[in-house]
N, C-alpha and C positions, 0 to 999 in steps of 0.2 A: 505494501501499498506506500502510495507516495504521500508527502506532506498534504499536496492540495486535495484530494482524496480522502483523506483526512479530516483537513479542516471543513469541508464540503459536507462530511458525514456529521458532524461536530454540529455544525451550524441546523443541518438538518434534526438533529437529536433537539438540540433547544428549543427549538418552535413545537416539535412533537412536545416534548416534556410539559413547555407551558402553555399548552392546549389541554393535556391531559391533567396537571397538576390545579390547574384552574377548575375544571369540570369535577375532578375527585375534593376540594376544596369546597365547592358549593354543594356538592352533595352531602359531606360530613360533617359543614356547617350546620345545614338544614336537618341533619340527624341529631347530632349531638348539641347545637348550641342554636335552636333556630328563633331565640327571641333577642340574640344579640345584632347589633346592627355594624355596619362596615365603614370605615370612612373612604375617603376615594383616595388616600396613601395606602391602603389595604392592596389596591388592586395590583400595585407594583409586586407584590410578595410573591405571585408566582412567577415572576419574569427574574427574580431574585434568586428565588429556589433554583428556578432551572439552571441557568446562569452556574448555581454554586453546584450543582450535581453534574453540569458537564464537565466542571474541572477536575475532578477523579476519573473519568474517563480517558483525560488525557494519557493520566500515567500508565494506559494500557498500549499505548502506541507502539506500533511493530514495523517494523521495514519487511522483515523475513517474513512468510508464512509460520504459524507457532503448531506445536505439535499438539493433539488434543488435549493432553497432561496441561500445556503451557497456558493452552488456551482458557480450560478451564477454573485453573487458580487464579489468570487475569479476571476471568470472571467474577469469582469469588471477591476477590479483592476489590473490585468495582463495585458490586452488591453493598459491601462493608462499608466501605468510603460512603458510599452515596445514604446510607441508612445513617451514619453518622451525621453526616452533614443536616439530614431532614429533621432527625433528632434533635440538633443544637438549635436550629434556626427556628423551628416551628414550635410557639410557645403555646400550654393548653389552655384552651377557653375559661373565661371564669364560669366555675358552676360546673364543670365538666372532672369526672373521674379522670385523675393524671395515671392511673396504670391502665387504666382502659382506654382511655386516648392514645397513648404510646404503642398498644397492640395493634391497635385499629390502625393509628397511622403507620406502624411498620408494613402491616401487610397490604395497605393499599400501594406504599413503596415498591412491595415486591412486586404487584401486581399492575402498575405501570411499568417497571422495569423490564419484567417479563414480553408486557404487552409491547413495548420499544423495540424487543430485541427481536421479536415475532415480523413487526413491521420491519425494520432493519433486513429481515433473514427474507421476505416477502419482496422486497423492493432489488436484491442482488441478485435471487432468482430470478425475478421475470428480466433483469438485464442480462442474465446469462443465458436465457433463452434467446434474448434477442439478436446478444451477439453471434449462439450457435446458429441461428436462422442465417444473418446476413453470412456468417463463413461457408455454410451450405451454397447458398445463392451464388457467392464469389467462386466457388470450386465448380458449381454447372458451367458457368459463363466460361472459365479456361479450362474445360475438358474437352 
């Protein structure tokens, strides 16, 4: 993976995470603390959290294709760093049970992470199919 490809993938991840964090925040807020009102500056929190969650993924940058074991270890490190960032950044709403909130928050982070990985995998799968199709067409032309 080149630096350019890596940066493009991180920007895509940032916008995807921003959308997912905003969605999860509105659902969780409606369930856990439906009576609370938010201020306009709270609308920036999904952007800040997404940016802080993309930063740990930069630690797993690689130029050579990793082995399956290295890939799994890197993904575990990545999700652990992301969980730590989110737990540090997100405060427990007033009136909510802190332990329950942290458990739900951790589960939501893992679900968003897995969804992001699936979306990125599907994107790569579509790109590889397109490239394979183009290579077949190129071979047919030059035979």
